[in-house]
Backbone and ligand atoms as CSV (ligand in chain L), in Angstrom:
chain,resi,resn,atom,element,x,y,z
A,1,MET,N,N,-4.349,9.749,16.080
A,1,MET,CA,C,-4.353,9.185,14.715
A,1,MET,C,C,-2.917,9.121,14.189
A,2,GLU,N,N,-2.554,7.969,13.649
A,2,GLU,CA,C,-1.180,7.737,13.208
A,2,GLU,C,C,-1.171,7.494,11.692
A,3,ARG,N,N,-0.021,7.799,11.070
A,3,ARG,CA,C,0.135,7.512,9.638
A,3,ARG,C,C,1.251,6.511,9.415
A,4,THR,N,N,1.108,5.732,8.346
A,4,THR,CA,C,2.182,4.820,7.974
A,4,THR,C,C,2.387,4.810,6.470
A,5,PHE,N,N,3.582,4.363,6.086
A,5,PHE,CA,C,3.908,4.204,4.667
A,5,PHE,C,C,3.853,2.716,4.343
A,6,LEU,N,N,2.992,2.353,3.404
A,6,LEU,CA,C,2.899,0.960,2.945
A,6,LEU,C,C,3.234,0.927,1.466
A,7,MET,N,N,3.902,-0.131,1.044
A,7,MET,CA,C,4.318,-0.211,-0.358
A,7,MET,C,C,4.208,-1.660,-0.846
A,8,VAL,N,N,3.367,-1.852,-1.878
A,8,VAL,CA,C,3.347,-3.157,-2.543
A,8,VAL,C,C,4.618,-3.209,-3.383
A,9,LYS,N,N,5.475,-4.174,-3.101
A,9,LYS,CA,C,6.778,-4.252,-3.757
A,9,LYS,C,C,6.618,-4.783,-5.194
A,10,PRO,N,N,7.696,-4.739,-5.990
A,10,PRO,CA,C,7.585,-5.146,-7.402
A,10,PRO,C,C,6.993,-6.545,-7.605
A,11,ASP,N,N,7.277,-7.479,-6.691
A,11,ASP,CA,C,6.719,-8.834,-6.852
A,11,ASP,C,C,5.200,-8.817,-6.690
A,12,GLY,N,N,4.701,-7.985,-5.768
A,12,GLY,CA,C,3.260,-7.890,-5.558
A,12,GLY,C,C,2.552,-7.261,-6.744
A,13,VAL,N,N,3.201,-6.263,-7.340
A,13,VAL,CA,C,2.626,-5.612,-8.528
A,13,VAL,C,C,2.593,-6.613,-9.678
A,14,GLN,N,N,3.720,-7.301,-9.915
A,14,GLN,CA,C,3.795,-8.253,-11.029
A,14,GLN,C,C,2.814,-9.407,-10.861
A,15,ARG,N,N,2.573,-9.810,-9.620
A,15,ARG,CA,C,1.669,-10.935,-9.373
A,15,ARG,C,C,0.185,-10.525,-9.332
A,16,GLY,N,N,-0.071,-9.245,-9.547
A,16,GLY,CA,C,-1.467,-8.782,-9.583
A,16,GLY,C,C,-2.117,-8.768,-8.218
A,17,LEU,N,N,-1.328,-8.456,-7.185
A,17,LEU,CA,C,-1.862,-8.499,-5.821
A,17,LEU,C,C,-2.130,-7.123,-5.214
A,18,ILE,N,N,-2.063,-6.054,-6.036
A,18,ILE,CA,C,-2.324,-4.713,-5.481
A,18,ILE,C,C,-3.730,-4.672,-4.866
A,19,GLY,N,N,-4.704,-5.101,-5.632
A,19,GLY,CA,C,-6.098,-5.025,-5.169
A,19,GLY,C,C,-6.318,-5.843,-3.904
A,20,GLU,N,N,-5.785,-7.052,-3.883
A,20,GLU,CA,C,-5.917,-7.932,-2.708
A,20,GLU,C,C,-5.306,-7.281,-1.471
A,21,ILE,N,N,-4.120,-6.694,-1.653
A,21,ILE,CA,C,-3.408,-6.097,-0.516
A,21,ILE,C,C,-4.114,-4.827,-0.048
A,22,VAL,N,N,-4.472,-3.956,-0.979
A,22,VAL,CA,C,-5.183,-2.726,-0.605
A,22,VAL,C,C,-6.507,-3.095,0.095
A,23,GLY,N,N,-7.182,-4.111,-0.413
A,23,GLY,CA,C,-8.458,-4.536,0.151
A,23,GLY,C,C,-8.357,-4.954,1.607
A,24,ARG,N,N,-7.236,-5.580,1.951
A,24,ARG,CA,C,-7.084,-6.019,3.351
A,24,ARG,C,C,-7.036,-4.828,4.307
A,25,PHE,N,N,-6.360,-3.756,3.868
A,25,PHE,CA,C,-6.272,-2.581,4.742
A,25,PHE,C,C,-7.589,-1.802,4.748
A,26,GLU,N,N,-8.274,-1.781,3.621
A,26,GLU,CA,C,-9.598,-1.131,3.576
A,26,GLU,C,C,-10.565,-1.854,4.512
A,27,LYS,N,N,-10.560,-3.194,4.413
A,27,LYS,CA,C,-11.495,-3.982,5.225
A,27,LYS,C,C,-11.169,-3.908,6.705
A,28,LYS,N,N,-9.890,-3.751,7.019
A,28,LYS,CA,C,-9.489,-3.611,8.423
A,28,LYS,C,C,-10.098,-2.345,9.025
A,29,GLY,N,N,-10.308,-1.331,8.156
A,29,GLY,CA,C,-10.924,-0.084,8.628
A,29,GLY,C,C,-10.009,1.124,8.594
A,30,PHE,N,N,-8.825,0.964,7.978
A,30,PHE,CA,C,-7.909,2.099,7.880
A,30,PHE,C,C,-8.344,3.046,6.760
A,31,LYS,N,N,-7.742,4.234,6.758
A,31,LYS,CA,C,-8.093,5.249,5.745
A,31,LYS,C,C,-6.924,5.476,4.798
A,32,LEU,N,N,-7.193,5.320,3.500
A,32,LEU,CA,C,-6.176,5.576,2.476
A,32,LEU,C,C,-6.041,7.078,2.279
A,33,VAL,N,N,-4.816,7.576,2.388
A,33,VAL,CA,C,-4.571,9.013,2.304
A,33,VAL,C,C,-3.871,9.385,0.997
A,34,ALA,N,N,-3.098,8.435,0.445
A,34,ALA,CA,C,-2.401,8.660,-0.827
A,34,ALA,C,C,-1.971,7.321,-1.398
A,35,GLY,N,N,-1.892,7.258,-2.737
A,35,GLY,CA,C,-1.428,6.031,-3.381
A,35,GLY,C,C,-1.015,6.297,-4.812
A,36,LYS,N,N,0.100,5.704,-5.233
A,36,LYS,CA,C,0.546,5.884,-6.625
A,36,LYS,C,C,1.488,4.748,-7.040
A,37,LEU,N,N,1.444,4.472,-8.353
A,37,LEU,CA,C,2.338,3.481,-8.941
A,37,LEU,C,C,3.594,4.211,-9.385
A,38,VAL,N,N,4.735,3.809,-8.848
A,38,VAL,CA,C,5.990,4.499,-9.183
A,38,VAL,C,C,7.132,3.505,-9.325
A,39,THR,N,N,8.128,3.886,-10.115
A,39,THR,CA,C,9.376,3.115,-10.172
A,39,THR,C,C,10.355,3.791,-9.229
A,40,VAL,N,N,10.902,3.026,-8.303
A,40,VAL,CA,C,11.785,3.570,-7.272
A,40,VAL,C,C,13.173,3.812,-7.862
A,41,SER,N,N,13.731,5.002,-7.621
A,41,SER,CA,C,15.094,5.276,-8.102
A,41,SER,C,C,16.095,4.643,-7.138
A,42,LYS,N,N,17.342,4.473,-7.604
A,42,LYS,CA,C,18.396,3.894,-6.752
A,42,LYS,C,C,18.580,4.724,-5.483
A,43,GLU,N,N,18.568,6.061,-5.645
A,43,GLU,CA,C,18.788,6.963,-4.507
A,43,GLU,C,C,17.653,6.818,-3.485
A,44,GLN,N,N,16.438,6.784,-4.020
A,44,GLN,CA,C,15.265,6.626,-3.157
A,44,GLN,C,C,15.320,5.279,-2.417
A,45,ALA,N,N,15.709,4.225,-3.136
A,45,ALA,CA,C,15.788,2.882,-2.561
A,45,ALA,C,C,16.838,2.832,-1.451
A,46,LYS,N,N,17.995,3.439,-1.714
A,46,LYS,CA,C,19.066,3.425,-0.704
A,46,LYS,C,C,18.661,4.217,0.531
A,47,ALA,N,N,17.943,5.312,0.328
A,47,ALA,CA,C,17.460,6.103,1.473
A,47,ALA,C,C,16.414,5.291,2.241
A,48,HIS,N,N,15.539,4.633,1.506
A,48,HIS,CA,C,14.460,3.863,2.150
A,48,HIS,C,C,15.026,2.734,3.012
A,49,TYR,N,N,16.048,2.047,2.474
A,49,TYR,CA,C,16.607,0.893,3.188
A,49,TYR,C,C,17.964,1.190,3.831
A,50,ALA,N,N,18.218,2.470,4.182
A,50,ALA,CA,C,19.524,2.885,4.730
A,50,ALA,C,C,19.966,2.036,5.926
A,51,GLU,N,N,18.994,1.630,6.750
A,51,GLU,CA,C,19.357,0.859,7.961
A,51,GLU,C,C,19.966,-0.507,7.626
A,52,HIS,N,N,19.776,-0.985,6.394
A,52,HIS,CA,C,20.298,-2.305,6.015
A,52,HIS,C,C,21.615,-2.227,5.247
A,53,GLU,N,N,22.135,-1.016,5.042
A,53,GLU,CA,C,23.395,-0.863,4.299
A,53,GLU,C,C,24.497,-1.669,4.991
A,54,GLY,N,N,25.250,-2.438,4.201
A,54,GLY,CA,C,26.328,-3.256,4.763
A,54,GLY,C,C,25.912,-4.689,5.010
A,55,LYS,N,N,24.598,-4.965,5.027
A,55,LYS,CA,C,24.148,-6.347,5.241
A,55,LYS,C,C,24.301,-7.139,3.947
A,56,PRO,N,N,24.442,-8.471,4.052
A,56,PRO,CA,C,24.684,-9.301,2.860
A,56,PRO,C,C,23.598,-9.170,1.785
A,57,PHE,N,N,22.363,-8.909,2.209
A,57,PHE,CA,C,21.269,-8.860,1.227
A,57,PHE,C,C,20.999,-7.462,0.694
A,58,PHE,N,N,21.803,-6.455,1.128
A,58,PHE,CA,C,21.498,-5.061,0.771
A,58,PHE,C,C,21.484,-4.825,-0.741
A,59,ASP,N,N,22.536,-5.260,-1.443
A,59,ASP,CA,C,22.623,-4.982,-2.886
A,59,ASP,C,C,21.457,-5.626,-3.644
A,60,SER,N,N,21.144,-6.880,-3.296
A,60,SER,CA,C,20.048,-7.549,-4.015
A,60,SER,C,C,18.701,-6.916,-3.648
A,61,LEU,N,N,18.594,-6.391,-2.427
A,61,LEU,CA,C,17.363,-5.712,-2.016
A,61,LEU,C,C,17.157,-4.441,-2.852
A,62,ILE,N,N,18.229,-3.697,-3.061
A,62,ILE,CA,C,18.142,-2.463,-3.861
A,62,ILE,C,C,17.819,-2.801,-5.322
A,63,THR,N,N,18.476,-3.836,-5.855
A,63,THR,CA,C,18.202,-4.260,-7.232
A,63,THR,C,C,16.738,-4.670,-7.378
A,64,PHE,N,N,16.262,-5.424,-6.398
A,64,PHE,CA,C,14.878,-5.915,-6.437
A,64,PHE,C,C,13.860,-4.774,-6.364
A,65,ILE,N,N,14.049,-3.877,-5.424
A,65,ILE,CA,C,13.017,-2.846,-5.198
A,65,ILE,C,C,12.977,-1.824,-6.345
A,66,THR,N,N,14.076,-1.760,-7.121
A,66,THR,CA,C,14.116,-0.836,-8.272
A,66,THR,C,C,13.828,-1.562,-9.596
A,67,SER,N,N,13.467,-2.847,-9.517
A,67,SER,CA,C,13.365,-3.668,-10.724
A,67,SER,C,C,12.045,-3.499,-11.481
A,68,GLY,N,N,11.071,-2.850,-10.871
A,68,GLY,CA,C,9.766,-2.669,-11.506
A,68,GLY,C,C,8.934,-1.764,-10.638
A,69,PRO,N,N,7.768,-1.358,-11.122
A,69,PRO,CA,C,6.955,-0.437,-10.335
A,69,PRO,C,C,6.504,-1.002,-8.988
A,70,VAL,N,N,6.344,-0.099,-8.044
A,70,VAL,CA,C,5.773,-0.431,-6.735
A,70,VAL,C,C,4.498,0.395,-6.583
A,71,PHE,N,N,3.620,-0.027,-5.675
A,71,PHE,CA,C,2.446,0.784,-5.371
A,71,PHE,C,C,2.641,1.373,-3.976
A,72,ALA,N,N,3.002,2.669,-3.962
A,72,ALA,CA,C,3.326,3.361,-2.705
A,72,ALA,C,C,2.072,4.000,-2.129
A,73,MET,N,N,1.922,3.879,-0.818
A,73,MET,CA,C,0.691,4.390,-0.182
A,73,MET,C,C,0.967,5.016,1.173
A,74,VAL,N,N,0.071,5.916,1.554
A,74,VAL,CA,C,0.030,6.424,2.917
A,74,VAL,C,C,-1.349,6.072,3.466
A,75,TRP,N,N,-1.356,5.481,4.658
A,75,TRP,CA,C,-2.614,5.102,5.318
A,75,TRP,C,C,-2.651,5.731,6.714
A,76,GLU,N,N,-3.850,5.887,7.212
A,76,GLU,CA,C,-4.048,6.533,8.499
A,76,GLU,C,C,-4.955,5.683,9.386
A,77,GLY,N,N,-4.686,5.690,10.681
A,77,GLY,CA,C,-5.555,4.985,11.631
A,77,GLY,C,C,-4.931,4.983,13.015
A,78,ASP,N,N,-5.726,4.715,14.034
A,78,ASP,CA,C,-5.173,4.588,15.386
A,78,ASP,C,C,-4.255,3.369,15.433
A,79,ASP,N,N,-3.076,3.532,15.997
A,79,ASP,CA,C,-2.107,2.431,16.144
A,79,ASP,C,C,-1.807,1.722,14.823
A,80,ILE,N,N,-1.890,2.449,13.718
A,80,ILE,CA,C,-1.793,1.783,12.409
A,80,ILE,C,C,-0.426,1.139,12.168
A,81,ILE,N,N,0.632,1.679,12.752
A,81,ILE,CA,C,1.956,1.105,12.489
A,81,ILE,C,C,2.028,-0.326,13.034
A,82,GLU,N,N,1.625,-0.490,14.287
A,82,GLU,CA,C,1.647,-1.827,14.886
A,82,GLU,C,C,0.610,-2.742,14.233
A,83,LEU,N,N,-0.578,-2.220,14.031
A,83,LEU,CA,C,-1.657,-3.048,13.468
A,83,LEU,C,C,-1.374,-3.464,12.024
A,84,SER,N,N,-0.836,-2.549,11.221
A,84,SER,CA,C,-0.591,-2.903,9.813
A,84,SER,C,C,0.517,-3.934,9.705
A,85,ARG,N,N,1.483,-3.882,10.624
A,85,ARG,CA,C,2.538,-4.903,10.586
A,85,ARG,C,C,1.990,-6.274,10.983
A,86,MET,N,N,0.932,-6.294,11.785
A,86,MET,CA,C,0.274,-7.570,12.084
A,86,MET,C,C,-0.455,-8.092,10.858
A,87,VAL,N,N,-1.081,-7.190,10.109
A,87,VAL,CA,C,-1.781,-7.593,8.873
A,87,VAL,C,C,-0.744,-8.108,7.856
A,88,ILE,N,N,0.423,-7.470,7.825
A,88,ILE,CA,C,1.482,-7.831,6.865
A,88,ILE,C,C,2.115,-9.181,7.206
A,89,GLY,N,N,2.418,-9.404,8.468
A,89,GLY,CA,C,3.088,-10.647,8.880
A,89,GLY,C,C,4.581,-10.463,9.023
A,90,LYS,N,N,5.228,-11.459,9.602
A,90,LYS,CA,C,6.668,-11.385,9.904
A,90,LYS,C,C,7.508,-11.305,8.634
A,91,THR,N,N,8.709,-10.753,8.794
A,91,THR,CA,C,9.622,-10.567,7.664
A,91,THR,C,C,9.980,-11.902,7.009
A,92,LYS,N,N,10.408,-12.856,7.824
A,92,LYS,CA,C,10.836,-14.158,7.273
A,92,LYS,C,C,9.605,-15.005,6.940
A,93,VAL,N,N,9.591,-15.523,5.730
A,93,VAL,CA,C,8.382,-16.252,5.309
A,93,VAL,C,C,8.112,-17.488,6.164
A,94,THR,N,N,9.175,-18.054,6.750
A,94,THR,CA,C,8.969,-19.231,7.600
A,94,THR,C,C,8.309,-18.869,8.921
A,95,GLU,N,N,8.264,-17.567,9.234
A,95,GLU,CA,C,7.641,-17.124,10.486
A,95,GLU,C,C,6.319,-16.390,10.246
A,96,ALA,N,N,6.004,-16.112,8.973
A,96,ALA,CA,C,4.787,-15.359,8.653
A,96,ALA,C,C,3.579,-16.297,8.708
A,97,LEU,N,N,2.671,-16.009,9.619
A,97,LEU,CA,C,1.544,-16.913,9.859
A,97,LEU,C,C,0.465,-16.807,8.785
A,98,PRO,N,N,-0.186,-17.925,8.489
A,98,PRO,CA,C,-1.343,-17.881,7.597
A,98,PRO,C,C,-2.358,-16.870,8.124
A,99,GLY,N,N,-3.001,-16.179,7.211
A,99,GLY,CA,C,-3.928,-15.125,7.617
A,99,GLY,C,C,-3.309,-13.757,7.445
A,100,THR,N,N,-1.967,-13.719,7.459
A,100,THR,CA,C,-1.275,-12.457,7.160
A,100,THR,C,C,-1.004,-12.416,5.652
A,101,ILE,N,N,-0.700,-11.219,5.142
A,101,ILE,CA,C,-0.426,-11.091,3.702
A,101,ILE,C,C,0.761,-11.971,3.314
A,102,ARG,N,N,1.853,-11.837,4.065
A,102,ARG,CA,C,3.044,-12.641,3.735
A,102,ARG,C,C,2.791,-14.122,3.975
A,103,GLY,N,N,2.079,-14.437,5.047
A,103,GLY,CA,C,1.782,-15.834,5.356
A,103,GLY,C,C,0.924,-16.487,4.285
A,104,ASP,N,N,0.063,-15.715,3.677
A,104,ASP,CA,C,-0.839,-16.270,2.659
A,104,ASP,C,C,-0.228,-16.299,1.267
A,105,TYR,N,N,0.656,-15.331,0.961
A,105,TYR,CA,C,1.093,-15.197,-0.436
A,105,TYR,C,C,2.590,-15.252,-0.697
A,106,ALA,N,N,3.433,-15.131,0.331
A,106,ALA,CA,C,4.881,-15.063,0.075
A,106,ALA,C,C,5.545,-16.412,0.341
A,107,ALA,N,N,6.438,-16.791,-0.577
A,107,ALA,CA,C,7.116,-18.084,-0.456
A,107,ALA,C,C,8.620,-17.952,-0.233
A,108,HIS,N,N,9.171,-16.765,-0.415
A,108,HIS,CA,C,10.597,-16.523,-0.175
A,108,HIS,C,C,10.756,-15.155,0.470
A,109,THR,N,N,11.636,-15.055,1.476
A,109,THR,CA,C,11.790,-13.799,2.234
A,109,THR,C,C,12.094,-12.580,1.360
A,110,PRO,N,N,12.984,-12.668,0.366
A,110,PRO,CA,C,13.230,-11.463,-0.444
A,110,PRO,C,C,12.017,-11.041,-1.268
A,111,PHE,N,N,11.099,-11.956,-1.500
A,111,PHE,CA,C,9.882,-11.662,-2.266
A,111,PHE,C,C,8.674,-11.695,-1.319
A,112,ASN,N,N,8.722,-10.806,-0.333
A,112,ASN,CA,C,7.661,-10.857,0.683
A,112,ASN,C,C,6.601,-9.769,0.501
A,113,LEU,N,N,6.510,-9.282,-0.734
A,113,LEU,CA,C,5.338,-8.561,-1.252
A,113,LEU,C,C,5.063,-7.139,-0.793
A,114,ILE,N,N,5.335,-6.847,0.450
A,114,ILE,CA,C,4.894,-5.545,0.965
A,114,ILE,C,C,5.823,-5.008,2.033
A,115,HIS,N,N,5.960,-3.696,2.035
A,115,HIS,CA,C,6.706,-3.005,3.082
A,115,HIS,C,C,5.742,-2.225,3.955
A,116,GLY,N,N,6.012,-2.178,5.250
A,116,GLY,CA,C,5.258,-1.323,6.171
A,116,GLY,C,C,6.196,-0.698,7.174
A,117,SER,N,N,6.031,0.583,7.436
A,117,SER,CA,C,6.900,1.287,8.400
A,117,SER,C,C,6.868,0.592,9.759
A,118,ASP,N,N,8.009,0.669,10.480
A,118,ASP,CA,C,8.070,-0.005,11.780
A,118,ASP,C,C,8.078,0.940,12.985
A,119,SER,N,N,8.037,2.253,12.736
A,119,SER,CA,C,7.981,3.219,13.841
A,119,SER,C,C,7.460,4.548,13.286
A,120,PRO,N,N,6.984,5.430,14.160
A,120,PRO,CA,C,6.512,6.738,13.685
A,120,PRO,C,C,7.622,7.518,12.985
A,121,GLU,N,N,8.858,7.389,13.481
A,121,GLU,CA,C,9.992,8.096,12.860
A,121,GLU,C,C,10.234,7.565,11.446
A,122,SER,N,N,10.237,6.235,11.290
A,122,SER,CA,C,10.424,5.631,9.962
A,122,SER,C,C,9.289,6.057,9.041
A,123,ALA,N,N,8.073,6.046,9.558
A,123,ALA,CA,C,6.915,6.398,8.727
A,123,ALA,C,C,7.066,7.812,8.175
A,124,GLU,N,N,7.461,8.738,9.024
A,124,GLU,CA,C,7.605,10.135,8.595
A,124,GLU,C,C,8.681,10.251,7.510
A,125,ARG,N,N,9.803,9.576,7.754
A,125,ARG,CA,C,10.929,9.615,6.800
A,125,ARG,C,C,10.530,8.946,5.475
A,126,GLU,N,N,9.873,7.801,5.555
A,126,GLU,CA,C,9.508,7.048,4.344
A,126,GLU,C,C,8.429,7.772,3.538
A,127,ILE,N,N,7.464,8.368,4.228
A,127,ILE,CA,C,6.424,9.128,3.517
A,127,ILE,C,C,7.078,10.278,2.761
A,128,ALA,N,N,7.991,10.989,3.426
A,128,ALA,CA,C,8.656,12.144,2.794
A,128,ALA,C,C,9.540,11.719,1.625
A,129,ASN,N,N,10.032,10.480,1.663
A,129,ASN,CA,C,10.889,9.958,0.582
A,129,ASN,C,C,10.082,9.649,-0.689
A,130,PHE,N,N,8.774,9.459,-0.521
A,130,PHE,CA,C,7.936,9.075,-1.670
A,130,PHE,C,C,6.853,10.092,-2.041
A,131,PHE,N,N,6.456,10.925,-1.085
A,131,PHE,CA,C,5.318,11.819,-1.361
A,131,PHE,C,C,5.624,13.262,-0.990
A,132,ASP,N,N,5.069,14.175,-1.794
A,132,ASP,CA,C,5.027,15.583,-1.406
A,132,ASP,C,C,3.811,15.746,-0.489
A,133,GLU,N,N,3.897,16.686,0.397
A,133,GLU,CA,C,2.779,16.952,1.314
A,133,GLU,C,C,1.470,17.174,0.540
A,134,SER,N,N,1.589,17.816,-0.637
A,134,SER,CA,C,0.393,18.143,-1.421
A,134,SER,C,C,-0.306,16.902,-2.002
A,135,GLU,N,N,0.380,15.760,-2.000
A,135,GLU,CA,C,-0.220,14.520,-2.529
A,135,GLU,C,C,-1.082,13.803,-1.495
A,136,LEU,N,N,-0.962,14.197,-0.230
A,136,LEU,CA,C,-1.736,13.549,0.830
A,136,LEU,C,C,-3.126,14.189,0.874
A,137,VAL,N,N,-4.129,13.345,0.762
A,137,VAL,CA,C,-5.504,13.851,0.653
A,137,VAL,C,C,-6.189,13.816,2.024
A,138,LEU,N,N,-6.616,14.978,2.461
A,138,LEU,CA,C,-7.276,15.079,3.763
A,138,LEU,C,C,-8.784,15.024,3.559
A,139,TYR,N,N,-9.424,14.051,4.158
A,139,TYR,CA,C,-10.875,13.934,4.039
A,139,TYR,C,C,-11.401,13.125,5.216
A,140,ALA,N,N,-12.701,13.215,5.438
A,140,ALA,CA,C,-13.325,12.465,6.524
A,140,ALA,C,C,-14.066,11.272,5.936
A,141,LYS,N,N,-14.039,10.138,6.645
A,141,LYS,CA,C,-14.836,8.984,6.222
A,141,LYS,C,C,-16.070,8.940,7.115
A,142,SER,N,N,-17.229,8.934,6.495
A,142,SER,CA,C,-18.461,9.011,7.283
A,142,SER,C,C,-18.651,7.778,8.164
A,143,ILE,N,N,-17.982,6.676,7.801
A,143,ILE,CA,C,-18.147,5.438,8.563
A,143,ILE,C,C,-17.230,5.371,9.783
A,144,ALA,N,N,-16.369,6.388,9.943
A,144,ALA,CA,C,-15.332,6.349,10.980
A,144,ALA,C,C,-15.874,6.020,12.378
A,145,THR,N,N,-17.049,6.501,12.699
A,145,THR,CA,C,-17.582,6.269,14.053
A,145,THR,C,C,-17.992,4.810,14.264
A,146,TRP,N,N,-18.044,4.018,13.186
A,146,TRP,CA,C,-18.469,2.605,13.289
A,146,TRP,C,C,-17.300,1.636,13.271
A,147,VAL,N,N,-16.082,2.156,13.111
A,147,VAL,CA,C,-14.926,1.251,12.987
A,147,VAL,C,C,-14.176,1.162,14.308
L,1,IDP,P1,P,10.369,-5.684,7.071
L,1,IDP,O1,O,10.148,-5.480,5.591
L,1,IDP,O2,O,9.519,-6.798,7.622
L,1,IDP,O3,O,10.265,-4.412,7.886
L,1,IDP,P2,P,13.278,-5.541,7.310
L,1,IDP,O4,O,14.071,-6.237,8.373
L,1,IDP,O5,O,13.191,-4.061,7.385
L,1,IDP,O6,O,11.855,-6.231,7.254
L,1,IDP,O7,O,13.947,-5.960,5.919
L,1,IDP,C1,C,13.642,-5.263,4.752
L,1,IDP,C2,C,13.454,-6.256,3.631
L,1,IDP,O8,O,14.696,-6.867,3.339
L,1,IDP,C3,C,12.517,-7.427,3.959
L,1,IDP,O9,O,11.161,-7.123,3.778
L,1,IDP,C4,C,13.005,-8.481,2.990
L,1,IDP,O10,O,12.459,-8.252,1.697
L,1,IDP,C5,C,14.504,-8.211,2.944
L,1,IDP,N1,N,15.221,-9.077,3.903
L,1,IDP,C6,C,15.257,-8.969,5.250
L,1,IDP,N2,N,16.013,-9.934,5.807
L,1,IDP,C7,C,16.465,-10.663,4.759
L,1,IDP,C8,C,17.305,-11.815,4.687
L,1,IDP,O11,O,17.794,-12.347,5.690
L,1,IDP,N3,N,17.551,-12.288,3.435
L,1,IDP,C9,C,17.051,-11.721,2.303
L,1,IDP,N4,N,16.251,-10.643,2.346
L,1,IDP,C10,C,15.961,-10.118,3.544
């Protein structure tokens, strides 16, 4: 069982797409472990996107992600990191296929609605950047054997 950090970005919150996005992961069969609406601090944003420091879009990315509340989540499932990135779609909107979240709703790459961890190491780091261990809810889903 794997965990990932998913975050509806400020554009997704402003556009009223939290429910639509959360619903896609629920319907896929993943388990929600934690979720909260938060405003990202500059320090948190820089830590989250540290790998992009120095790139031309870094400053605008930090400004954007701190510009309004995000819906931060932890989800659990087998192979969830790879599978959730398939549900999310490619980073560039011109490559995000219809049927994916970005393919269906995003029209510009900087406003691509959602973040998803890209490796187990990133997931662990990103979860710790947004959640205390005590915020993660451990429970069993009775439907698990059918998914
Ligand atoms: P990901 O969100 O699909 O994992 P990353 O490469 O980690 O993609 O990039 C982080 C975020 O930075 C993207 O989701 C997007 O919002 C923004 N971004 C990435 N590449 C560009 C670009 O070339 N121009 C503008 N924004 C970009």
